[in-house]
C-alpha positions as CSV (number, residue, x, y, z in Angstrom):
1,M,9.9,-28.0,-13.1
2,H,11.7,-27.2,-16.3
3,C,11.6,-23.2,-17.2
4,D,12.4,-21.5,-20.1
5,Q,11.2,-18.2,-19.2
6,D,13.7,-15.5,-20.0
7,A,15.1,-13.2,-18.0
8,A,14.3,-10.2,-20.9
9,T,10.4,-10.8,-20.3
10,L,10.5,-10.8,-16.3
11,A,12.4,-7.2,-16.5
12,Q,9.2,-6.2,-19.0
13,Y,6.6,-7.8,-16.4
14,L,8.3,-5.6,-13.7
15,D,8.9,-2.2,-15.5
16,G,5.0,-2.8,-17.1
17,E,6.0,-2.5,-21.0
18,L,4.0,-6.1,-20.9
19,S,0.3,-6.1,-22.3
20,P,-2.4,-6.9,-19.9
21,D,-2.9,-10.2,-20.7
22,Q,0.4,-11.2,-20.9
23,A,1.0,-9.9,-17.3
24,S,-2.1,-11.6,-16.1
25,T,-0.3,-15.2,-18.0
26,L,3.1,-14.3,-16.6
27,Q,2.1,-13.6,-12.8
28,Q,0.1,-16.8,-12.8
29,H,3.3,-18.5,-14.3
30,I,5.6,-16.6,-11.3
31,G,3.3,-18.0,-9.1
32,E,3.6,-21.8,-10.2
33,C,7.4,-21.6,-10.8
34,P,9.9,-21.0,-7.7
35,R,12.7,-20.0,-9.7
36,C,11.1,-16.5,-11.2
37,A,9.5,-15.6,-7.9
38,A,13.1,-16.1,-6.4
39,E,14.0,-13.6,-9.3
40,V,11.2,-11.3,-9.3
41,S,11.6,-11.0,-5.6
42,E,15.1,-9.9,-5.8
43,S,14.6,-7.7,-8.4
44,V,11.9,-5.8,-6.7
45,A,13.9,-5.9,-3.5
46,L,16.9,-4.4,-5.7
47,K,14.4,-1.2,-7.4
48,R,13.0,-0.6,-3.5
49,S,16.5,-0.5,-2.3
50,L,17.8,1.7,-5.4
51,R,14.6,3.9,-4.8
52,A,15.6,4.6,-1.3
53,A,19.2,5.4,-2.1
54,R,18.4,8.5,-4.9
55,A,16.1,9.6,-2.3
56,R,19.1,10.5,0.4
57,F,20.3,12.8,-3.0
58,T,17.6,15.1,-3.4
59,P,18.5,18.7,-3.4
60,S,17.3,20.1,0.2
61,A,15.8,23.4,1.4
62,E,19.0,24.8,2.7
63,F,20.9,24.0,-0.4
64,R,18.0,26.2,-1.9
65,R,18.3,28.8,0.6
66,K,22.2,28.8,0.0
67,V,21.8,29.8,-3.8
68,Q,19.3,32.3,-3.2
69,Q,21.8,34.0,-0.6
70,Q,24.3,33.7,-3.5
71,I,21.9,35.5,-5.9
72,A,20.9,38.7,-3.6
73,K,24.7,39.7,-2.5
74,P,26.0,42.7,-4.0
75,Q,27.4,41.8,-7.6
76,Q,30.2,43.6,-9.4
77,S,28.9,46.9,-11.7
78,G,29.2,46.7,-15.7
79,W,28.8,43.6,-17.9
80,R,30.4,41.3,-15.3
81,S,27.7,42.0,-12.9
82,R,25.5,41.4,-15.6
83,F,27.3,38.2,-16.4
84,V,27.2,37.3,-13.2
85,L,23.3,37.8,-12.6
86,T,22.5,36.1,-15.7
87,L,24.5,32.7,-15.0
88,A,22.4,33.0,-11.3
89,T,19.1,33.7,-12.5
90,A,19.8,30.5,-14.9
91,A,20.9,28.9,-12.0
92,V,18.0,29.2,-10.2
93,F,15.8,28.1,-13.2
94,L,17.9,25.1,-12.8
95,V,17.7,24.6,-9.2
96,V,14.0,25.0,-9.8
97,A,13.2,22.7,-12.8
98,C,15.7,20.0,-11.0
99,V,13.2,20.6,-7.3
100,L,9.9,20.0,-9.7
101,W,11.3,16.9,-11.6
102,I,12.6,15.4,-8.7
103,Q,8.8,15.8,-6.7
104,H,7.0,14.6,-9.8
105,S,10.0,11.8,-10.3
106,R,9.7,11.0,-6.6
107,R,5.6,10.8,-6.7
108,A,6.1,8.4,-9.8
109,D,8.4,6.3,-8.0
110,S,5.6,5.7,-5.0
111,L,3.2,4.2,-7.1
112,S,5.4,2.5,-9.0
113,E,7.0,1.4,-5.7
114,V,3.2,0.5,-4.1
115,A,3.1,-1.5,-7.6
116,D,6.5,-3.4,-6.6
117,L,4.7,-4.4,-2.9
118,H,2.4,-6.1,-5.1
119,V,4.2,-7.9,-7.6
120,G,6.8,-9.1,-4.3
121,A,3.9,-9.9,-2.7
122,L,2.6,-12.4,-5.3
123,A,6.0,-13.5,-6.0
124,S,6.6,-14.5,-2.2
125,A,6.4,-18.0,-1.3
126,N,4.2,-16.5,2.0
127,P,2.8,-13.6,0.5
128,V,0.7,-12.8,3.8
129,D,1.5,-12.8,7.3
130,V,-2.0,-13.8,8.4
131,V,-3.7,-16.1,6.0
132,S,-7.7,-16.2,6.6
133,T,-11.0,-15.2,4.2
134,D,-12.5,-13.9,7.6
135,R,-12.1,-9.9,7.9
136,H,-12.8,-10.7,11.4
137,T,-9.7,-12.9,11.6
138,V,-7.3,-11.0,9.4
139,K,-7.9,-7.3,10.7
140,P,-7.2,-7.9,14.4
141,W,-3.7,-9.5,13.6
142,F,-2.9,-6.0,13.1
143,Q,-3.4,-4.4,16.2
144,G,-0.2,-3.4,18.1
145,R,1.4,-3.8,15.0
146,I,0.4,-0.4,13.6
147,P,-0.5,3.0,14.9
148,F,-4.0,2.7,13.3
149,S,-7.1,0.8,12.4
150,F,-9.1,0.0,9.5
151,N,-12.3,-1.7,9.0
152,I,-12.7,-4.4,5.9
153,P,-15.6,-4.7,4.3
154,E,-18.5,-7.4,4.0
155,L,-17.4,-9.4,0.7
156,A,-20.6,-11.8,1.1
157,G,-22.5,-11.8,-2.1
158,T,-19.4,-10.2,-3.9
159,E,-17.3,-11.3,-6.7
160,F,-14.3,-10.5,-4.1
161,S,-12.6,-12.3,-1.4
162,L,-10.1,-12.2,1.4
163,L,-6.7,-14.5,1.1
164,G,-5.1,-12.2,3.8
165,G,-2.6,-9.6,4.8
166,R,0.7,-8.5,5.7
167,L,2.8,-5.8,7.6
168,V,4.6,-3.3,4.7
169,Y,6.8,-0.2,5.0
170,L,6.5,2.9,2.3
171,H,8.7,5.5,3.2
172,Q,9.5,4.2,6.8
173,Q,5.9,4.1,7.8
174,P,4.2,0.8,8.4
175,G,0.9,-0.1,6.5
176,T,-1.3,-2.8,6.0
177,Q,-1.6,-4.8,2.5
178,L,-4.8,-6.6,2.2
179,I,-4.9,-9.5,-0.7
180,F,-8.0,-9.8,-2.6
181,N,-8.5,-12.7,-5.1
182,M,-11.1,-12.2,-7.9
183,R,-12.1,-14.2,-10.5
184,K,-8.5,-15.3,-10.5
185,H,-7.2,-11.6,-10.2
186,E,-5.0,-10.5,-7.2
187,I,-5.6,-6.9,-6.0
188,S,-3.8,-5.3,-3.2
189,V,-5.7,-3.0,-0.9
190,L,-2.7,-0.7,0.6
191,I,-3.4,1.0,3.7
192,F,-1.3,3.9,5.3
193,Q,-1.7,7.0,7.4
194,K,-2.3,9.9,5.6
195,T,0.7,12.0,7.1
196,A,1.9,15.3,5.1
197,E,4.5,12.7,3.5
198,I,2.4,9.8,2.3
199,A,-0.4,12.4,0.9
200,H,2.1,14.2,-0.8
201,E,3.9,11.1,-2.3
202,L,0.8,9.2,-2.9
203,P,-2.0,12.1,-4.5
204,T,-5.8,11.2,-5.0
205,G,-7.3,11.1,-8.2
206,N,-10.5,10.4,-9.9
207,E,-9.1,8.4,-12.3
208,V,-7.9,4.9,-12.7
209,E,-4.4,5.2,-13.2
210,K,-1.8,2.6,-14.7
211,R,1.3,1.4,-12.8
212,N,3.6,-1.0,-14.3
213,S,0.7,-2.9,-16.0
214,F,-1.2,-2.7,-13.1
215,S,-4.8,-0.5,-12.5
216,A,-4.3,1.4,-9.3
217,K,-6.8,3.4,-7.6
218,T,-5.6,6.4,-4.9
219,L,-8.3,7.3,-2.3
220,D,-9.1,8.9,1.4
221,A,-11.4,7.5,4.2
222,Q,-11.3,9.5,7.6
223,E,-7.3,10.0,7.8
224,L,-5.9,7.3,5.7
225,R,-4.9,7.2,2.6
226,F,-5.2,3.6,0.4
227,V,-4.4,2.5,-2.9
228,V,-6.0,-0.7,-4.9
229,I,-4.0,-2.0,-7.4
230,G,-4.0,-5.0,-9.4
231,D,-4.5,-6.5,-13.1
232,A,-8.0,-6.5,-12.7
233,D,-9.9,-4.1,-15.1
234,A,-10.4,-0.5,-13.9
235,N,-14.0,-1.0,-13.1
236,E,-13.5,-3.9,-10.8
237,I,-10.5,-1.8,-9.3
238,R,-13.2,1.1,-8.6
239,K,-15.7,-1.4,-7.2
240,L,-13.8,-2.4,-4.7
241,A,-12.3,1.0,-4.0
242,L,-15.7,2.4,-3.4
243,M,-16.5,-0.7,-0.9
244,I,-13.3,0.1,0.9
245,K,-14.4,3.6,1.1
246,I,-17.9,3.0,2.7
247,A,-16.7,0.4,5.0
248,N,-13.8,3.2,6.3
249,E,-16.2,6.4,6.8
């Protein structure tokens, strides 16, 4: 199969720079083109590796403590003391600003990483580990593979259908990725235990967010955190999110 898709458009797709219609069209093409699917999968894997490497260079609490100790030490009197104090104060503000920026960036990165998990699954030749439209087949497959249980809503009479699920990891924590279909749109529902880290990295909100050309909704039910993400419109994302929430309360 000949493909003249350029790499720049694929990069724009991964970075969320295409319009919803363009992203949807390209996503369908990726599902039919092995070359583009392989390129997208490699790019997603590289992005996730770079995020993991960057996380190792986040300033630690010990680093901030040492800076504060240096500021608290007695300084020389006179203009030198004032000069050193000014520099120290500026250093504190710089450290605090860096920490706040990194925390905000990590939260944004986590949602982008969820988008990458969605893209990576759709670009894969084997997008799910368990293939079934039956929720009573998909849910038991995860028993013993993840440290929590979840429920899949009844889909009869709705526009949604279940395609299957797979095991995923986010911040070294195991989770579930369920993939649903709705009028040629694929929607992922990712499920993780609501640990302190996951709660911090994936905060809930009332609104549907846009991330990498996808609509995403984060929600809680019991002690689980869910992220519903796909190229469907915001109303459909809300509808599936509500069904997921009701099924798990």
